[in-house]
One Martini backbone bead per residue (centre of mass of N, CA, C, O) as a GRO file, in nm:
protein
  150
    1MET     BB    1  -4.613   9.846  -2.202
    2VAL     BB    2  -4.583   9.680  -1.958
    3PRO     BB    3  -4.731   9.430  -2.046
    4ARG     BB    4  -4.540   9.370  -2.275
    5MET     BB    5  -4.288   9.344  -2.104
    6ALA     BB    6  -4.387   9.122  -1.928
    7ILE     BB    7  -4.425   8.922  -2.154
    8PHE     BB    8  -4.139   8.931  -2.257
    9LEU     BB    9  -4.004   8.839  -1.993
   10ALA     BB   10  -4.165   8.580  -1.968
   11GLY     BB   11  -4.052   8.459  -2.234
   12ILE     BB   12  -3.756   8.460  -2.149
   13ALA     BB   13  -3.793   8.287  -1.900
   14ALA     BB   14  -3.917   8.046  -2.046
   15GLY     BB   15  -3.673   8.001  -2.234
   16ALA     BB   16  -3.464   7.957  -2.014
   17LEU     BB   17  -3.603   7.717  -1.888
   18THR     BB   18  -3.615   7.545  -2.141
   19LEU     BB   19  -3.312   7.545  -2.198
   20GLY     BB   20  -3.232   7.415  -1.930
   21ALA     BB   21  -3.402   7.161  -1.970
   22ARG     BB   22  -3.265   7.077  -2.234
   23ARG     BB   23  -2.984   7.051  -2.117
   24GLN     BB   24  -3.065   6.840  -1.910
   25ASN     BB   25  -3.176   6.638  -2.114
   26SER     BB   26  -2.912   6.607  -2.276
   27ALA     BB   27  -2.742   6.518  -2.031
   28LEU     BB   28  -2.922   6.276  -1.961
   29ALA     BB   29  -2.899   6.138  -2.234
   30ALA     BB   30  -2.592   6.102  -2.226
   31GLU     BB   31  -2.584   5.946  -1.959
   32THR     BB   32  -2.770   5.722  -2.050
   33LYS     BB   33  -2.594   5.627  -2.282
   34ASN     BB   34  -2.349   5.556  -2.106
   35LEU     BB   35  -2.496   5.352  -1.927
   36GLN     BB   36  -2.578   5.165  -2.157
   37THR     BB   37  -2.292   5.099  -2.249
   38GLU     BB   38  -2.193   4.987  -1.978
   39PHE     BB   39  -2.410   4.769  -1.958
   40VAL     BB   40  -2.326   4.615  -2.212
   41ASN     BB   41  -2.036   4.562  -2.122
   42LEU     BB   42  -2.111   4.404  -1.866
   43GLN     BB   43  -2.269   4.182  -2.009
   44ARG     BB   44  -2.028   4.079  -2.172
   45GLN     BB   45  -1.847   4.012  -1.932
   46ILE     BB   46  -2.042   3.815  -1.800
   47ALA     BB   47  -2.063   3.622  -2.040
   48ALA     BB   48  -1.761   3.556  -2.053
   49GLN     BB   49  -1.739   3.450  -1.763
   50GLU     BB   50  -1.950   3.226  -1.791
   51ALA     BB   51  -1.804   3.075  -2.015
   52ALA     BB   52  -1.545   3.021  -1.853
   53ASN     BB   53  -1.684   2.871  -1.621
   54ALA     BB   54  -1.809   2.649  -1.792
   55GLU     BB   55  -1.542   2.536  -1.898
   56ARG     BB   56  -1.421   2.466  -1.625
   57PHE     BB   57  -1.648   2.283  -1.532
   58ASN     BB   58  -1.618   2.076  -1.762
   59ARG     BB   59  -1.326   1.998  -1.694
   60VAL     BB   60  -1.384   1.899  -1.407
   61GLU     BB   61  -1.590   1.683  -1.484
   62LYS     BB   62  -1.402   1.516  -1.663
   63ARG     BB   63  -1.192   1.456  -1.447
   64LEU     BB   64  -1.388   1.313  -1.256
   65GLU     BB   65  -1.462   1.088  -1.453
   66ASP     BB   66  -1.176   0.979  -1.490
   67HIS     BB   67  -1.129   0.914  -1.191
   68ALA     BB   68  -1.370   0.724  -1.159
   69THR     BB   69  -1.273   0.519  -1.369
   70ARG     BB   70  -1.001   0.454  -1.234
   71LEU     BB   71  -1.122   0.372  -0.957
   72ALA     BB   72  -1.289   0.133  -1.073
   73ASP     BB   73  -1.018  -0.027  -1.169
   74VAL     BB   74  -0.943  -0.049  -0.884
   75PRO     BB   75  -0.878  -0.264  -0.660
   76SER     BB   76  -0.963  -0.396  -0.384
   77THR     BB   77  -0.856  -0.513  -0.092
   78THR     BB   78  -1.001  -0.783  -0.112
   79GLN     BB   79  -0.893  -0.858  -0.393
   80ILE     BB   80  -0.595  -0.850  -0.324
   81ILE     BB   81  -0.601  -1.058  -0.098
   82GLY     BB   82  -0.717  -1.288  -0.269
   83ALA     BB   83  -0.486  -1.299  -0.474
   84MET     BB   84  -0.260  -1.352  -0.270
   85GLU     BB   85  -0.376  -1.614  -0.154
   86GLU     BB   86  -0.378  -1.769  -0.420
   87LEU     BB   87  -0.077  -1.744  -0.481
   88LEU     BB   88   0.022  -1.874  -0.217
   89SER     BB   89  -0.123  -2.140  -0.255
   90ARG     BB   90   0.015  -2.222  -0.520
   91THR     BB   91   0.305  -2.208  -0.412
   92LEU     BB   92   0.271  -2.417  -0.185
   93ALA     BB   93   0.180  -2.649  -0.367
   94SER     BB   94   0.438  -2.655  -0.535
   95LEU     BB   95   0.628  -2.704  -0.300
   96ASP     BB   96   0.503  -2.968  -0.209
   97ASP     BB   97   0.547  -3.121  -0.473
   98ARG     BB   98   0.858  -3.097  -0.468
   99LEU     BB   99   0.904  -3.231  -0.194
  100VAL     BB  100   0.783  -3.503  -0.271
  101ALA     BB  101   0.973  -3.557  -0.506
  102HIS     BB  102   1.232  -3.548  -0.334
  103ALA     BB  103   1.155  -3.774  -0.140
  104LYS     BB  104   1.134  -3.991  -0.356
  105SER     BB  105   1.425  -3.964  -0.455
  106ILE     BB  106   1.556  -4.037  -0.187
  107ASP     BB  107   1.431  -4.314  -0.159
  108THR     BB  108   1.546  -4.422  -0.422
  109LEU     BB  109   1.841  -4.379  -0.344
  110LYS     BB  110   1.840  -4.559  -0.094
  111THR     BB  111   1.763  -4.812  -0.241
  112THR     BB  112   1.999  -4.813  -0.439
  113VAL     BB  113   2.225  -4.817  -0.231
  114SER     BB  114   2.137  -5.072  -0.086
  115GLN     BB  115   2.151  -5.254  -0.339
  116THR     BB  116   2.445  -5.193  -0.402
  117ASP     BB  117   2.560  -5.297  -0.136
  118ALA     BB  118   2.453  -5.583  -0.164
  119LEU     BB  119   2.591  -5.646  -0.433
  120LEU     BB  120   2.878  -5.587  -0.341
  121GLY     BB  121   2.878  -5.795  -0.116
  122ARG     BB  122   2.835  -6.041  -0.303
  123VAL     BB  123   3.081  -5.998  -0.478
  124LEU     BB  124   3.285  -6.014  -0.249
  125GLU     BB  125   3.203  -6.299  -0.156
  126SER     BB  126   3.268  -6.430  -0.433
  127LEU     BB  127   3.579  -6.333  -0.420
  128ASP     BB  128   3.699  -6.472  -0.170
  129PRO     BB  129   3.762  -6.762  -0.290
  130LEU     BB  130   3.956  -6.624  -0.516
  131GLU     BB  131   4.167  -6.571  -0.342
  132LEU     BB  132   4.477  -6.567  -0.268
  133SER     BB  133   4.684  -6.734  -0.109
  134ASP     BB  134   4.949  -6.713   0.123
  135ASP     BB  135   5.120  -6.976   0.015
  136VAL     BB  136   5.200  -6.837  -0.228
  137PRO     BB  137   5.482  -6.779  -0.380
  138GLY     BB  138   5.527  -6.429  -0.486
  139LYS     BB  139   5.236  -6.346  -0.377
  140GLN     BB  140   5.179  -5.991  -0.269
  141GLU     BB  141   4.899  -5.871  -0.319
  142PRO     BB  142   4.687  -5.648  -0.264
  143PRO     BB  143   4.385  -5.594  -0.210
  144LEU     BB  144   4.148  -5.389  -0.340
  145TYR     BB  145   3.951  -5.493  -0.115
  146HIS     BB  146   3.919  -5.438   0.229
  147ARG     BB  147   3.755  -5.657   0.446
  148PRO     BB  148   3.633  -5.711   0.728
  149ARG     BB  149   3.612  -5.986   0.927
  150ALA     BB  150   3.372  -6.152   1.133
   0.00000   0.00000   0.00000
């Protein structure tokens, strides 16, 4: 009977060990399942973060392209200086043209005044013989224009 008892006890020991191993296996399986679930969740979070980063990166690239386009449209300093020089040149040429026109007008006016003075002088000279003499009694009208005689 002792050998049967020993076999029986050995069977109980083997069952206890197997049960402990099964419990460990089921605990490991549950922990493995939890780890797999967490791993899947982390993968989803990483994928969502990567998608958000990609969207931000695309927006930044678009803004950079827009800025590059705007920057290409801005004239360079050399172009601005050239345009200003051209504008100043045209303005000075216009001013010169107006000054020349004014100088011509002044010359024309001088000529006109001088011709008018000469004509007026001739008219006055022609009126001198027509002046009433001082001998005529009762006529004492002052001349309209008194010019000193030389």
